[in-house]
N, C-alpha and C positions, 0 to 999 in steps of 0.2 A: 499562445500556447494555453491548455485547457489545464484544470487541476488536475487530473489523472496525468498526463502529459509532465507537470512539475514536477507529481511525486515521484513519477519514473525518473526523472532526472537528478534529484535528491537522492534518490539509492546508487544510483551509477555514481554521482559523483562522490560518493562513499566507497567504492569499490566493489559494488553488490554487482556480481556477473551476471549477465542473460538475464535482464527484467524486462517484460512485455506487458501490455495493455491488453484485455478482454481474454484471450485466449497464446494457446502456444501450442503446437503438436509435441505428442507426448512422447518422441524421438530426442527432443529437445530436452539433455538432464544437463549440471544442475539448473533449475529454470525459477523465477518469481515470477510470477502475474496478479498485477492491480486489477480490480472488476469495482467499477462505480455499480451500486445497486440500488441507490436509492436518495434522492437530494430533495431539499425544501430550501426554498427563496422567499423571501418576504416580498412582499407586491410593493410596500411603500418607502423600504429600507435598502441598500444596497449590499444586504447581509446573507449570507446562506449556510446551509449545513449538507456536506456530502457524504453519505455514507461510503466506507469503500471494506472489500475483503482484499489481502495480501493471502496468497495461494503459495506455497513453498514447494518445490518437489527436487527428491535428492536422492543419488543410487546408496547411503549409508543412512539408518539413524541420526548419528553423528552430524554429519554434513549438515541435512536439512535441519536440524535442531539447532544449529548456529548460525545460518545463514535468517531462519525465523527470528531468531534472537538479535540477530545484528541488522535486520529491517523495523522491529518492534521499536528497538533504542533510537535508530535514526526518526523514525515517526515520533516519540514522545520525544524528543528535544526541539521538534519543529516549531512550538509554540511562541508565541509573538514576534512572530517573522516575515520576512517578506518572501510569495513565491509565486514566480510568473506577474500575474496582475492582480492580485491578491493580497491583502495581511490576512494572516493566521490568527487570530485569536486562540485558538486552541484546539489541540488535539486529542480525543475522548479515547479512549482506548478501552476496549468493551471485553475483551481477556487476554491472556496471556496468549501467544502460542502456544497452541496444541500440537499432538501429533493426532491425525483425522486416522489415516488409514495406509497400505498399500495400494498402490493400485495394479493393471492389469498385467503391468510391465515388472512389475515387484519393485516397483519406487517407493518412496518412500516420503509421505505429504503431511506438511502441517501448515495450518490455518490460524489466523487471525482477522478480527473484524475492528475497524474504528472510524469515527464521524471526524469529521474538519470544520469547523466554525468559520468562517472568512467573511470579510471584507472585502468587496468586491470594486475594484477604481472606479471610480467616477467615470463618464465620457463625456 
């Protein structure tokens, strides 16, 4: 299981509905999409840093905001825990969830970005 898949499963375990990786049809609403956009691994030690974007879409502003905050709080609580084949040292939240815009279907979009600093299990 990849880190992104494990983060998706963490949200599902917290009863967040309709969580996808990378993209999803705009017809699926509400939806949470996790995207990995940058990563850094150390060459000589099993430590890595993965940057993730959490994108939330819903039919109303309050629903989109509520889902975004639930995701945010779930990830904020992940420090010093095991996730898939990694030990999570910390989750570095870059900003609180914020309203981005309405999409072409008049759905409300929230977004936030974070990094996950983790140790990979040695093989």
